[in-house]
N, C-alpha and C positions, 0 to 999 in steps of 0.2 A: 542430340543432347550435348550440353557443354561438357568439356572434358576435364577441366581442373577440379579435383576432388573438393577443394575448399568452397568453390563456387557452387558446385552441386549440393554440398551439405547445407550451405546457407539458404539456397533456394528451396530445398526440401523442407527445411525448418520453417521458412516463411510460408510455404504452402500449407503446412500443418496448422500454423497460427491462423491463417485466413479461414480454413475449414472449421477449426475449433471455435472461432469467434462467431461463425455464422455469416461472415461477410462474403464468403464464397461457398455456394452450395452445389455448384456444377462445374464441369470442366471449363465451360465457356466463361463463367463468372470468375473462376480462378485465373484463367488466362488474362482477363481484363485487370484483375487486382494486381497481378505480378508483371503485367506489361510484356507477356511472352506470347509467342505464336501458339495456336491451339495444338499443333503437332508436337511441339516441345512439351507443352503441359501434359499432353497425353502420355508421354514417356515417363514424366515424373509421377503422375498419378498411378500408372501401372506399377512403378517401383514401390510406391507407398502402400499400395494394395498388397503387393507380393510380400512386403516385409511386415504386414499386419498392423500398420498404423492408421490406415484409412479404409473405410468400407464404401461401397457404391451399390445402392439399391433403390428400388422405387422409382418414381418418375415425378418430375416437376414440369408442368406446362407453362411456358412463358407467353402469356397472351392467348388469344383464341385460335391462332394459326401457328404453323410451324411444328417441327418435330419435338415431342417431349424430351426433356433432358433427364438423365439419371442423377440422383441426389448423392452428394458426397457428405460423409460424416466421419468423424474420428472414431476409432475403436477404443471404447472405454477401458478394455482389458489389456491394452497394449503395454501398459506400464503405469507408474504412479510417480507423484512428486511430493516431497515433504517441504513444509514451510515452518520456519521457527522464528518466533520473536521473543525477545527477553528484555527484562529490566532488572533492577536490584532485588525485586520481590518474587518474581516468578518467571518460568519459561513456559511459553504457550506454543503448541504445535498442532498442525493439521496435516492430513494426507488427502490429496485429491487424485482422482483417477486421470487417465490420459485425456478424457474429454473435459476435464475441469470441474467435475462434480466432487464435492467434499464427501469423503467416505469415513473419516475417523478424526478424532481430536483428542488431545491430551494436555493436561496442565500439571506442572510440577512447581510447587511453592518452595521458595528458598528459606523462608522462616528465619530471617535475620542472618543467614549465612552467605550474604552477597559479596564474596570475594572472587577473584578471577578463577582460581582453581575450582571452586564449587560450582560456579556458573558454567564453566566448560564441561564439567562432569555431568551436570544436570542436562545440558543440551544433548550430550551423547546418549544419556540414559533415556530421555524422552523420545529421541529418534528411534532408538531400539524398541521401545514400547510401542511406538506408532506403527512400526513395521511387523510387529508380532502378528502372526496369522494372515498376513497379507499374501495373496496369491500372485499379484502382479510384481514384476521387478521394479526396484527403485531406480529411477532414471536420473534424478538430480535433486539437490537440496538447496533451497533458498533460505537465507538468514537475514532478518531485519534487525539491525543493531542500532542502539541509541548513539547519538553523537556523530562525530565526523568519521566517515568510512571511505576508504579508497576501493571502489569496486574492482579496479584493474588488478590489485594485489590481494584483495580479500582481507585487508588489514583494518581493524577497528582501532582508531587512534586513541580515544580517551572517552571516559564516561564518569562524570563527577560523582555519581551516586555509588560507584564501586571504586574506592580510592586507589587500589593497586591495578586498575585496568589501564594499561599503557601499551599502545601499539601491539595489540593482540592479533596474531596472524590466524584469524578464525578459519579461513579457507584451508590453510595448510594443516591446522590441527584436526579439523573434521575429516579431511581427505585421508588421513592415516587410518581412520576407523571405518570410513564409508567410501568405497572405491567408485565414486560417482562425481560428476562436476558439482562444485560448491560455488554458489553465487551469493555474494554479500553486498548489502546495500543499507543505507540509512533507513531506519524503521518507518519514518513518515513517507519517504519516497516509495517504500514497499507498499504502504497503505494506499498511496495514489494508484498503484497498479491494482490493488484489491477493488477500488472503486471502478476501474475500467472493466474488470472481469466479472465482478460479483455485485456491484452497486450501481450508483446513479451516473457514473462516468462513461458508460458503455458507448454512447453515441456522441461524446464530447471530445473535441480536439484540444480545448483549453479549459482547464479548471485548476483549482488549488485545494490543498488539504490544510485546514487549520487545526492544529493539534495541541490544545492546552491540556497536558497530562501532568506528569511530575515536573516538567518544564513547559516551555512554549516554543513551538516551531511551526514552519509551514513547508509544504512541498508543492512544487509547481509543475504542471504539465502544460507545455506550449507546443502547438502544432503536432500534438500526439506524442511528444517526446518529454521524458523527465529532464528537468533542469537541475544540474548538480553544482555548477560553478567551476571556476578555474582551480579551486583548491578543495573541492568536495564539501564546501561549507555553505552553499546556498540555502537560505531558509532558516538560518540560526538566529531568528529574531528575538529569542529569549534573552540575548545579550544586549539588545538595545537598551540604552540608558533612558530611563523613563522618570518623569517628575512625579514625586509623591505629592499628595495634597498637604501633607505636613512632613517636615523633616527633609533629609537629604535625598537626592535622586537615587534610584535603585535600578537593577536590571529588571526588564519586563517580566521575566519568569518569577520574580519575587512578588509581583503584584497580580499577575493574571494567569498563573498556573492554576490547575484545578484545585490543589490544596489551598492556595492563596485565596481563590474565589470563595471556597467554602468558609474559610476563616472570616473573610469580610462579611459574608451574608449572615453567618451565625454569631458574629461579634466575638469570636474566640481570639485568644492571644496569638501573636504572630507565630509562635512556635508550639502552639497547642497540639496535643496528640490528635491524630486524624482518626476518623471513624474507620472501622474495619471495611465497610462497604461505602466508599466515597460516592459512587453513583447514586445509591439509595439515599444517602444523606443530602445530596444536592437536589434530588427529586422533591424533597420536602419544601424547596423554595421555588418550585415551578410557577407558582402564582404569587410570588413575593412582590412587594412594592416598598417604597421608602428610599431613604437616602443612599444606603449601601447598594441596593439594586440599581438605582439610577447612575451612580458613579461607575459601577462595573460596566454597565451598558455603554456609557459615554467613553470609557477607556477602550473598550473593544471596538467601538465605532471609529475611534481615531486610528487604531491599528488597521482595521479593514480599509478605511479611507486612504491611508498612506500606501497600503499594499495595492489597492485597486488602481490608484494613479500610477503606480510603478509598473505593474505587470498586466493590467487590463485583462483580467481573466473573465471567464464566462460565469463560473459558479464557485463559491467557497463551500466545501463540505466540512462541517464541524465534526470532529472526532473526540473521543475521550469522555471522561465523566461529565463534562458540561453538556453533553447531549441530553442528560436528564432534565435540563431546564427547558427543553422542548422547542417547538417552532415559535412560541411566543418570545423567547429570548432572542432567537435569530432575527425575527422580524423587528424587534425593538432596536437591535444593533444596526440593522439595515436602514431603518428610518432615521436613526440618529446620525449615521454616516452621511446620508443624503442631506440632512439639515446642517451638519458641520462643514461639509465640503461642497460649495456651490457647483463645482464642476461635475459632481455626481448626482445633482438634483434630478436629472432626467436620464442619466446613463443607466444602461443595464447593470443591475447589481442584485445578486441573489446569494443568500446564505441558507444552507440546508443542513439540518442535523442528519448525520449518516445513520443508516439502519443496519450497518454491518456488525455492530456490537464489539465485544471483547476479542473476537476472533479476527478482527480486521488486519492486524499486523501479521499474524501467521498466514492468513489467506493471501495477503500481499506478498509475503515471502515465497509462498507456493507459486504465485503468479510470476515472480522473478525467475523461478526455476523453469516454469512452462515457457516463458518468452525466450529464455536463453538456450533451451534445449534444441538440438538438431540431430538427425540420425547420424550414426557413426558410419563412415565410409561414404559410398555413393557411386 
C-alpha cells in the first residue's frame, strides 16, 4: 500500500466515489477504475470495510465462466452529507446518507429579509434543523451560492439581489458552527453535479446546465469535470449585452430570466409584481403561441446556438421555472437553433427539461460534499 497519507486518503475517497456511483461493484472493477493492482485494491477495500464505509456481500458472476465476485456497496449508515442552496428569498437544504440517498429536506423562507446577516443565520438554522434526530454523523456540508464563488477559499464574492453581500467567507463562517469540511461552489455548477448523481447526466461526460432563474447562467461539464474559468466566472452569460427588439440593448438576464419570460408571455409591465408561484404561472403558457412565444423561442435559440458552437456539449439540461414550459418549449428552441445556425443543422443537439425540481441546487450542494469527502487518516 502507498505510504503517503495524502495519497492514501485521496485513493480511499476515489474508491468510495466509484463504489457509490455503481461504476465499480467488485474489487476487480475497482482496480480497473483506479488503475491499481488487485493486491493494492484489496488492502484499500479491507480498510474501507474495517472503517465501516464499504460493505461486501453477495456475488456477481461476470459471464458464464470464472469465479463469481463479491459485490461492493457503500454503507448508507456510515455518515451523511448536507447540501445547502440559497437565494434572496429562501434557503433550501437536503441531507443524503453515505450512499447518496436523500433522507430529509428543509426550506426556510426569508420573507423579504434577504440581507447577509439574515441569510447566514438562516443557513445555520436550516442545517441544525436538518440534522435534528439524525443518527449518522455529519461528514461534510456543501453550499451552492449564487454569483461568483472561489471554491479554494470558500468565499462568495457578490450577489446583486442581496445588496450587502460582499466577499462573504461562507466556508469560514459555517466551519465555526459545524466542525466538518465546508465546500462552496456556484449554485449552477452544483446543479451540474446534481444531474450527475441524481438526474440525466449520470452517464454523460459532456453536458451543460441552462439556468434561467432570477438571472440567467450556464454551467458546463467537459470531460467529466466542471469548468469554472480562470476567475471562477465561467457561465455568467446573464451579463451578455443583448439587443432588444425595441429600445436600447440590455443584459441577457433582463430579457430571458424566468421573471422576464413570464412578463413577456403575460404582457405584464417590465417591473410588474411576480406571481407567488412562478413555476405554476409559467405552466399556464405551456401550450402558448403567438408573437411573444415565438420571440422568446428565437432568443433562446440564439443563446443555445452560440453556446453550442463554443462548447460543443452533448446535452443542455434546462433548470428553473422555465421547465414548466415543458418539452415542447425545449424542442421549439432546438429546432429554431438548427434553423438559425446552418452549422448546427445536422449536428447533435438536445435540450431536455430537468426532472430534479426545486431541490436540484441543494442536491447538487450535497453532491459537492460527497465528491470532496475522503476518510480522515489512512
